[in-house]
NUNUKE-32764 format. One record per atom (N, C-alpha, C): residue number from 1; residue in three letters; atom name; x, y, z. Coordinates in nm, 2 decimals, padded with zeros to 4 digits. Example, Ala and Ser with C-alpha at 12.3 -4.5 7.8 and 13.67 -1.06 7.14 Angstrom:
REM NUNUKE-32764
{seq=1	type=Ala	atom=N	px=01.32	py=-00.57	pz=00.78}
{seq=1	type=Ala	atom=CA	px=01.23	py=-00.45	pz=00.78}
{seq=1	type=Ala	atom=C	px=01.32	py=-00.33	pz=00.78}
{seq=2	type=Ser	atom=N	px=01.28	py=-00.22	pz=00.71}
{seq=2	type=Ser	atom=CA	px=01.37	py=-00.11	pz=00.71}
{seq=2	type=Ser	atom=C	px=01.29	py=00.00	pz=00.79}
REM end
This chain:
REM NUNUKE-32764
{seq=1	type=Unk	atom=N	px=-03.59	py=07.84	pz=08.56}
{seq=1	type=Unk	atom=CA	px=-03.64	py=07.79	pz=08.45}
{seq=1	type=Unk	atom=C	px=-03.55	py=07.76	pz=08.31}
{seq=2	type=Unk	atom=N	px=-03.55	py=07.65	pz=08.29}
{seq=2	type=Unk	atom=CA	px=-03.50	py=07.64	pz=08.14}
{seq=2	type=Unk	atom=C	px=-03.61	py=07.65	pz=08.05}
{seq=3	type=Unk	atom=N	px=-03.48	py=07.68	pz=07.94}
{seq=3	type=Unk	atom=CA	px=-03.53	py=07.76	pz=07.81}
{seq=3	type=Unk	atom=C	px=-03.50	py=07.68	pz=07.72}
{seq=4	type=Unk	atom=N	px=-03.51	py=07.58	pz=07.62}
{seq=4	type=Unk	atom=CA	px=-03.48	py=07.52	pz=07.53}
{seq=4	type=Unk	atom=C	px=-03.38	py=07.58	pz=07.42}
{seq=5	type=Unk	atom=N	px=-03.39	py=07.71	pz=07.40}
{seq=5	type=Unk	atom=CA	px=-03.30	py=07.77	pz=07.30}
{seq=5	type=Unk	atom=C	px=-03.15	py=07.81	pz=07.38}
{seq=6	type=Unk	atom=N	px=-03.19	py=07.90	pz=07.48}
{seq=6	type=Unk	atom=CA	px=-03.07	py=07.94	pz=07.56}
{seq=6	type=Unk	atom=C	px=-03.03	py=07.90	pz=07.73}
{seq=7	type=Unk	atom=N	px=-03.09	py=07.81	pz=07.80}
{seq=7	type=Unk	atom=CA	px=-03.08	py=07.79	pz=07.89}
{seq=7	type=Unk	atom=C	px=-03.16	py=07.82	pz=08.04}
{seq=8	type=Unk	atom=N	px=-03.12	py=07.93	pz=08.07}
{seq=8	type=Unk	atom=CA	px=-03.16	py=08.01	pz=08.16}
{seq=8	type=Unk	atom=C	px=-03.21	py=08.14	pz=08.16}
{seq=9	type=Unk	atom=N	px=-03.34	py=08.16	pz=08.26}
{seq=9	type=Unk	atom=CA	px=-03.40	py=08.27	pz=08.22}
{seq=9	type=Unk	atom=C	px=-03.33	py=08.41	pz=08.36}
{seq=10	type=Unk	atom=N	px=-03.35	py=08.52	pz=08.35}
{seq=10	type=Unk	atom=CA	px=-03.29	py=08.59	pz=08.45}
{seq=10	type=Unk	atom=C	px=-03.44	py=08.63	pz=08.54}
{seq=11	type=Unk	atom=N	px=-03.45	py=08.72	pz=08.62}
{seq=11	type=Unk	atom=CA	px=-03.57	py=08.74	pz=08.71}
{seq=11	type=Unk	atom=C	px=-03.66	py=08.80	pz=08.62}
{seq=12	type=Unk	atom=N	px=-03.64	py=08.87	pz=08.54}
{seq=12	type=Unk	atom=CA	px=-03.74	py=08.95	pz=08.44}
{seq=12	type=Unk	atom=C	px=-03.78	py=08.83	pz=08.32}
{seq=13	type=Unk	atom=N	px=-03.77	py=08.71	pz=08.31}
{seq=13	type=Unk	atom=CA	px=-03.79	py=08.62	pz=08.24}
{seq=13	type=Unk	atom=C	px=-03.74	py=08.61	pz=08.11}
{seq=14	type=Unk	atom=N	px=-03.59	py=08.68	pz=08.07}
{seq=14	type=Unk	atom=CA	px=-03.55	py=08.72	pz=07.98}
{seq=14	type=Unk	atom=C	px=-03.47	py=08.56	pz=07.96}
{seq=15	type=Unk	atom=N	px=-03.45	py=08.54	pz=07.80}
{seq=15	type=Unk	atom=CA	px=-03.37	py=08.45	pz=07.84}
{seq=15	type=Unk	atom=C	px=-03.19	py=08.46	pz=07.80}
{seq=16	type=Unk	atom=N	px=-03.12	py=08.38	pz=07.90}
{seq=16	type=Unk	atom=CA	px=-03.00	py=08.41	pz=07.93}
{seq=16	type=Unk	atom=C	px=-02.91	py=08.28	pz=07.86}
{seq=17	type=Unk	atom=N	px=-02.80	py=08.33	pz=07.80}
{seq=17	type=Unk	atom=CA	px=-02.71	py=08.20	pz=07.78}
{seq=17	type=Unk	atom=C	px=-02.63	py=08.18	pz=07.88}
{seq=18	type=Unk	atom=N	px=-02.66	py=08.09	pz=07.97}
{seq=18	type=Unk	atom=CA	px=-02.61	py=08.03	pz=08.10}
{seq=18	type=Unk	atom=C	px=-02.45	py=08.01	pz=08.09}
{seq=19	type=Unk	atom=N	px=-02.39	py=08.02	pz=07.93}
{seq=19	type=Unk	atom=CA	px=-02.24	py=07.94	pz=07.93}
{seq=19	type=Unk	atom=C	px=-02.19	py=08.08	pz=07.90}
{seq=20	type=Unk	atom=N	px=-02.21	py=08.19	pz=07.87}
{seq=20	type=Unk	atom=CA	px=-02.17	py=08.32	pz=07.84}
{seq=20	type=Unk	atom=C	px=-02.22	py=08.43	pz=07.92}
{seq=21	type=Unk	atom=N	px=-02.09	py=08.51	pz=07.94}
{seq=21	type=Unk	atom=CA	px=-02.14	py=08.65	pz=08.03}
{seq=21	type=Unk	atom=C	px=-02.11	py=08.75	pz=07.93}
{seq=22	type=Unk	atom=N	px=-02.17	py=08.87	pz=07.91}
{seq=22	type=Unk	atom=CA	px=-02.16	py=09.00	pz=07.86}
{seq=22	type=Unk	atom=C	px=-02.03	py=09.03	pz=07.81}
{seq=23	type=Unk	atom=N	px=-01.92	py=08.97	pz=07.89}
{seq=23	type=Unk	atom=CA	px=-01.78	py=09.02	pz=07.85}
{seq=23	type=Unk	atom=C	px=-01.76	py=08.94	pz=07.73}
{seq=24	type=Unk	atom=N	px=-01.83	py=08.82	pz=07.75}
{seq=24	type=Unk	atom=CA	px=-01.82	py=08.73	pz=07.58}
{seq=24	type=Unk	atom=C	px=-01.88	py=08.75	pz=07.51}
{seq=25	type=Unk	atom=N	px=-01.92	py=08.88	pz=07.47}
{seq=25	type=Unk	atom=CA	px=-01.97	py=08.93	pz=07.34}
{seq=25	type=Unk	atom=C	px=-01.87	py=08.92	pz=07.26}
{seq=26	type=Unk	atom=N	px=-01.90	py=08.83	pz=07.13}
{seq=26	type=Unk	atom=CA	px=-01.77	py=08.86	pz=06.99}
{seq=26	type=Unk	atom=C	px=-01.74	py=08.99	pz=06.96}
{seq=27	type=Unk	atom=N	px=-01.66	py=09.01	pz=06.91}
{seq=27	type=Unk	atom=CA	px=-01.59	py=09.14	pz=06.84}
{seq=27	type=Unk	atom=C	px=-01.71	py=09.19	pz=06.74}
{seq=28	type=Unk	atom=N	px=-01.71	py=09.08	pz=06.67}
{seq=28	type=Unk	atom=CA	px=-01.83	py=09.09	pz=06.58}
{seq=28	type=Unk	atom=C	px=-01.97	py=09.16	pz=06.65}
{seq=29	type=Unk	atom=N	px=-02.01	py=09.11	pz=06.73}
{seq=29	type=Unk	atom=CA	px=-02.14	py=09.14	pz=06.80}
{seq=29	type=Unk	atom=C	px=-02.13	py=09.26	pz=06.85}
{seq=30	type=Unk	atom=N	px=-02.03	py=09.31	pz=06.93}
{seq=30	type=Unk	atom=CA	px=-01.99	py=09.45	pz=06.96}
{seq=30	type=Unk	atom=C	px=-01.99	py=09.54	pz=06.86}
{seq=31	type=Unk	atom=N	px=-01.95	py=09.51	pz=06.76}
{seq=31	type=Unk	atom=CA	px=-01.92	py=09.61	pz=06.62}
{seq=31	type=Unk	atom=C	px=-02.05	py=09.62	pz=06.61}
{seq=32	type=Unk	atom=N	px=-02.17	py=09.54	pz=06.58}
{seq=32	type=Unk	atom=CA	px=-02.29	py=09.53	pz=06.50}
{seq=32	type=Unk	atom=C	px=-02.37	py=09.60	pz=06.64}
{seq=33	type=Unk	atom=N	px=-02.37	py=09.57	pz=06.76}
{seq=33	type=Unk	atom=CA	px=-02.45	py=09.65	pz=06.87}
{seq=33	type=Unk	atom=C	px=-02.40	py=09.84	pz=06.84}
{seq=34	type=Unk	atom=N	px=-02.26	py=09.83	pz=06.84}
{seq=34	type=Unk	atom=CA	px=-02.24	py=09.97	pz=06.82}
{seq=34	type=Unk	atom=C	px=-02.27	py=10.03	pz=06.69}
{seq=35	type=Unk	atom=N	px=-02.27	py=10.00	pz=06.58}
{seq=35	type=Unk	atom=CA	px=-02.31	py=10.04	pz=06.48}
{seq=35	type=Unk	atom=C	px=-02.45	py=10.07	pz=06.48}
{seq=36	type=Unk	atom=N	px=-02.57	py=09.98	pz=06.52}
{seq=36	type=Unk	atom=CA	px=-02.69	py=10.00	pz=06.57}
{seq=36	type=Unk	atom=C	px=-02.72	py=10.12	pz=06.67}
{seq=37	type=Unk	atom=N	px=-02.64	py=10.15	pz=06.79}
{seq=37	type=Unk	atom=CA	px=-02.63	py=10.24	pz=06.86}
{seq=37	type=Unk	atom=C	px=-02.59	py=10.36	pz=06.82}
{seq=38	type=Unk	atom=N	px=-02.53	py=10.37	pz=06.70}
{seq=38	type=Unk	atom=CA	px=-02.50	py=10.48	pz=06.60}
{seq=38	type=Unk	atom=C	px=-02.60	py=10.55	pz=06.50}
{seq=39	type=Unk	atom=N	px=-02.71	py=10.43	pz=06.52}
{seq=39	type=Unk	atom=CA	px=-02.86	py=10.48	pz=06.46}
{seq=39	type=Unk	atom=C	px=-02.83	py=10.42	pz=06.31}
{seq=40	type=Unk	atom=N	px=-02.75	py=10.33	pz=06.28}
{seq=40	type=Unk	atom=CA	px=-02.75	py=10.27	pz=06.16}
{seq=40	type=Unk	atom=C	px=-02.89	py=10.20	pz=06.15}
{seq=41	type=Unk	atom=N	px=-02.94	py=10.13	pz=06.02}
{seq=41	type=Unk	atom=CA	px=-03.04	py=10.02	pz=06.02}
{seq=41	type=Unk	atom=C	px=-02.97	py=09.87	pz=06.00}
{seq=42	type=Unk	atom=N	px=-03.03	py=09.79	pz=06.02}
{seq=42	type=Unk	atom=CA	px=-02.99	py=09.67	pz=05.99}
{seq=42	type=Unk	atom=C	px=-02.92	py=09.68	pz=05.84}
{seq=43	type=Unk	atom=N	px=-02.99	py=09.67	pz=05.73}
{seq=43	type=Unk	atom=CA	px=-02.92	py=09.73	pz=05.62}
{seq=43	type=Unk	atom=C	px=-02.79	py=09.81	pz=05.61}
{seq=44	type=Unk	atom=N	px=-02.82	py=09.91	pz=05.69}
{seq=44	type=Unk	atom=CA	px=-02.66	py=09.96	pz=05.63}
{seq=44	type=Unk	atom=C	px=-02.58	py=09.87	pz=05.73}
{seq=45	type=Unk	atom=N	px=-02.61	py=09.84	pz=05.84}
{seq=45	type=Unk	atom=CA	px=-02.50	py=09.72	pz=05.93}
{seq=45	type=Unk	atom=C	px=-02.44	py=09.66	pz=05.84}
{seq=46	type=Unk	atom=N	px=-02.50	py=09.56	pz=05.76}
{seq=46	type=Unk	atom=CA	px=-02.50	py=09.46	pz=05.70}
{seq=46	type=Unk	atom=C	px=-02.39	py=09.50	pz=05.59}
{seq=47	type=Unk	atom=N	px=-02.40	py=09.61	pz=05.53}
{seq=47	type=Unk	atom=CA	px=-02.33	py=09.64	pz=05.43}
{seq=47	type=Unk	atom=C	px=-02.20	py=09.69	pz=05.46}
{seq=48	type=Unk	atom=N	px=-02.20	py=09.76	pz=05.56}
{seq=48	type=Unk	atom=CA	px=-02.10	py=09.80	pz=05.62}
{seq=48	type=Unk	atom=C	px=-01.98	py=09.71	pz=05.67}
{seq=49	type=Unk	atom=N	px=-02.06	py=09.57	pz=05.73}
{seq=49	type=Unk	atom=CA	px=-01.99	py=09.45	pz=05.79}
{seq=49	type=Unk	atom=C	px=-01.96	py=09.36	pz=05.70}
{seq=50	type=Unk	atom=N	px=-02.04	py=09.41	pz=05.57}
{seq=50	type=Unk	atom=CA	px=-02.01	py=09.29	pz=05.47}
{seq=50	type=Unk	atom=C	px=-02.08	py=09.15	pz=05.49}
{seq=51	type=Unk	atom=N	px=-02.18	py=09.18	pz=05.58}
{seq=51	type=Unk	atom=CA	px=-02.29	py=09.07	pz=05.61}
{seq=51	type=Unk	atom=C	px=-02.42	py=09.05	pz=05.52}
{seq=52	type=Unk	atom=N	px=-02.49	py=08.94	pz=05.54}
{seq=52	type=Unk	atom=CA	px=-02.62	py=08.96	pz=05.49}
{seq=52	type=Unk	atom=C	px=-02.68	py=09.03	pz=05.61}
{seq=53	type=Unk	atom=N	px=-02.79	py=09.07	pz=05.57}
{seq=53	type=Unk	atom=CA	px=-02.91	py=09.14	pz=05.69}
{seq=53	type=Unk	atom=C	px=-02.96	py=09.03	pz=05.76}
{seq=54	type=Unk	atom=N	px=-02.98	py=08.93	pz=05.72}
{seq=54	type=Unk	atom=CA	px=-03.01	py=08.81	pz=05.81}
{seq=54	type=Unk	atom=C	px=-02.93	py=08.75	pz=05.90}
{seq=55	type=Unk	atom=N	px=-02.78	py=08.79	pz=05.87}
{seq=55	type=Unk	atom=CA	px=-02.66	py=08.73	pz=05.96}
{seq=55	type=Unk	atom=C	px=-02.63	py=08.87	pz=06.03}
{seq=56	type=Unk	atom=N	px=-02.65	py=08.98	pz=06.05}
{seq=56	type=Unk	atom=CA	px=-02.68	py=09.09	pz=06.14}
{seq=56	type=Unk	atom=C	px=-02.79	py=09.04	pz=06.25}
{seq=57	type=Unk	atom=N	px=-02.91	py=09.03	pz=06.21}
{seq=57	type=Unk	atom=CA	px=-03.03	py=09.00	pz=06.27}
{seq=57	type=Unk	atom=C	px=-03.01	py=08.88	pz=06.37}
{seq=58	type=Unk	atom=N	px=-02.94	py=08.77	pz=06.34}
{seq=58	type=Unk	atom=CA	px=-02.87	py=08.65	pz=06.41}
{seq=58	type=Unk	atom=C	px=-02.77	py=08.67	pz=06.51}
{seq=59	type=Unk	atom=N	px=-02.67	py=08.75	pz=06.49}
{seq=59	type=Unk	atom=CA	px=-02.59	py=08.84	pz=06.60}
{seq=59	type=Unk	atom=C	px=-02.61	py=08.90	pz=06.67}
{seq=60	type=Unk	atom=N	px=-02.72	py=08.98	pz=06.64}
{seq=60	type=Unk	atom=CA	px=-02.79	py=09.09	pz=06.75}
{seq=60	type=Unk	atom=C	px=-02.91	py=08.95	pz=06.84}
{seq=61	type=Unk	atom=N	px=-02.96	py=08.86	pz=06.79}
{seq=61	type=Unk	atom=CA	px=-03.04	py=08.76	pz=06.86}
{seq=61	type=Unk	atom=C	px=-02.94	py=08.68	pz=06.97}
{seq=62	type=Unk	atom=N	px=-02.81	py=08.66	pz=06.93}
{seq=62	type=Unk	atom=CA	px=-02.73	py=08.60	pz=06.96}
{seq=62	type=Unk	atom=C	px=-02.67	py=08.68	pz=07.12}
{seq=63	type=Unk	atom=N	px=-02.64	py=08.83	pz=07.08}
{seq=63	type=Unk	atom=CA	px=-02.58	py=08.92	pz=07.19}
{seq=63	type=Unk	atom=C	px=-02.67	py=08.89	pz=07.28}
{seq=64	type=Unk	atom=N	px=-02.84	py=08.92	pz=07.23}
{seq=64	type=Unk	atom=CA	px=-02.96	py=08.97	pz=07.33}
{seq=64	type=Unk	atom=C	px=-02.95	py=08.82	pz=07.40}
{seq=65	type=Unk	atom=N	px=-02.92	py=08.70	pz=07.37}
{seq=65	type=Unk	atom=CA	px=-02.94	py=08.61	pz=07.49}
{seq=65	type=Unk	atom=C	px=-02.82	py=08.61	pz=07.56}
{seq=66	type=Unk	atom=N	px=-02.72	py=08.66	pz=07.53}
{seq=66	type=Unk	atom=CA	px=-02.61	py=08.67	pz=07.65}
{seq=66	type=Unk	atom=C	px=-02.66	py=08.77	pz=07.73}
{seq=67	type=Unk	atom=N	px=-02.70	py=08.93	pz=07.70}
{seq=67	type=Unk	atom=CA	px=-02.75	py=09.01	pz=07.77}
{seq=67	type=Unk	atom=C	px=-02.87	py=08.97	pz=07.82}
{seq=68	type=Unk	atom=N	px=-02.95	py=08.88	pz=07.80}
{seq=68	type=Unk	atom=CA	px=-03.08	py=08.90	pz=07.83}
{seq=68	type=Unk	atom=C	px=-03.16	py=08.98	pz=07.83}
{seq=69	type=Unk	atom=N	px=-03.16	py=09.01	pz=07.66}
{seq=69	type=Unk	atom=CA	px=-03.29	py=09.12	pz=07.64}
{seq=69	type=Unk	atom=C	px=-03.35	py=08.99	pz=07.53}
{seq=70	type=Unk	atom=N	px=-03.45	py=09.07	pz=07.49}
{seq=70	type=Unk	atom=CA	px=-03.57	py=09.04	pz=07.42}
{seq=70	type=Unk	atom=C	px=-03.57	py=09.12	pz=07.28}
{seq=71	type=Unk	atom=N	px=-03.53	py=09.25	pz=07.27}
{seq=71	type=Unk	atom=CA	px=-03.56	py=09.33	pz=07.17}
{seq=71	type=Unk	atom=C	px=-03.40	py=09.42	pz=07.13}
{seq=72	type=Unk	atom=N	px=-03.39	py=09.43	pz=07.01}
{seq=72	type=Unk	atom=CA	px=-03.29	py=09.47	pz=06.94}
{seq=72	type=Unk	atom=C	px=-03.25	py=09.62	pz=07.04}
{seq=73	type=Unk	atom=N	px=-03.35	py=09.70	pz=07.04}
{seq=73	type=Unk	atom=CA	px=-03.33	py=09.84	pz=07.11}
{seq=73	type=Unk	atom=C	px=-03.28	py=09.81	pz=07.27}
{seq=74	type=Unk	atom=N	px=-03.36	py=09.71	pz=07.35}
{seq=74	type=Unk	atom=CA	px=-03.27	py=09.68	pz=07.48}
{seq=74	type=Unk	atom=C	px=-03.16	py=09.61	pz=07.43}
{seq=75	type=Unk	atom=N	px=-03.11	py=09.56	pz=07.37}
{seq=75	type=Unk	atom=CA	px=-02.99	py=09.48	pz=07.34}
{seq=75	type=Unk	atom=C	px=-02.88	py=09.61	pz=07.36}
{seq=76	type=Unk	atom=N	px=-02.90	py=09.72	pz=07.24}
{seq=76	type=Unk	atom=CA	px=-02.83	py=09.83	pz=07.21}
{seq=76	type=Unk	atom=C	px=-02.77	py=09.90	pz=07.36}
{seq=77	type=Unk	atom=N	px=-02.92	py=09.93	pz=07.41}
{seq=77	type=Unk	atom=CA	px=-02.95	py=10.02	pz=07.54}
{seq=77	type=Unk	atom=C	px=-02.85	py=09.92	pz=07.67}
{seq=78	type=Unk	atom=N	px=-02.82	py=09.79	pz=07.67}
{seq=78	type=Unk	atom=CA	px=-02.77	py=09.73	pz=07.77}
{seq=78	type=Unk	atom=C	px=-02.65	py=09.72	pz=07.77}
{seq=79	type=Unk	atom=N	px=-02.60	py=09.74	pz=07.61}
{seq=79	type=Unk	atom=CA	px=-02.47	py=09.75	pz=07.56}
{seq=79	type=Unk	atom=C	px=-02.36	py=09.87	pz=07.62}
{seq=80	type=Unk	atom=N	px=-02.47	py=09.98	pz=07.58}
{seq=80	type=Unk	atom=CA	px=-02.41	py=10.08	pz=07.58}
{seq=80	type=Unk	atom=C	px=-02.43	py=10.10	pz=07.73}
{seq=81	type=Unk	atom=N	px=-02.52	py=10.09	pz=07.84}
{seq=81	type=Unk	atom=CA	px=-02.50	py=10.09	pz=07.98}
{seq=81	type=Unk	atom=C	px=-02.40	py=10.06	pz=08.02}
{seq=82	type=Unk	atom=N	px=-02.33	py=09.89	pz=07.99}
{seq=82	type=Unk	atom=CA	px=-02.26	py=09.84	pz=08.02}
{seq=82	type=Unk	atom=C	px=-02.13	py=09.88	pz=07.98}
{seq=83	type=Unk	atom=N	px=-02.13	py=10.00	pz=07.89}
{seq=83	type=Unk	atom=CA	px=-01.99	py=09.98	pz=07.83}
{seq=83	type=Unk	atom=C	px=-01.92	py=09.91	pz=07.76}
{seq=84	type=Unk	atom=N	px=-02.04	py=09.82	pz=07.68}
{seq=84	type=Unk	atom=CA	px=-01.99	py=09.71	pz=07.63}
{seq=84	type=Unk	atom=C	px=-01.94	py=09.74	pz=07.47}
{seq=85	type=Unk	atom=N	px=-01.99	py=09.90	pz=07.45}
{seq=85	type=Unk	atom=CA	px=-01.97	py=09.96	pz=07.28}
{seq=85	type=Unk	atom=C	px=-01.91	py=10.04	pz=07.28}
REM end
């Protein structure tokens, strides 16, 4: 099934970017996921990374499409489970 934002959906109905795999997460996406895994808020991550909170949220959305997740918590859990962070 095609999705206008990201291409394909996985069997659970999560959007996936069909052109990228989990190993293709950018260094910035991995760093943001790692900071969130450490318990930091979006604001704290933005401050540490020198980014706006909106940019942090957008990076997590992008990472979520790559990982096939719907929420930030799910994206962080998948990244940790797959040793991506």
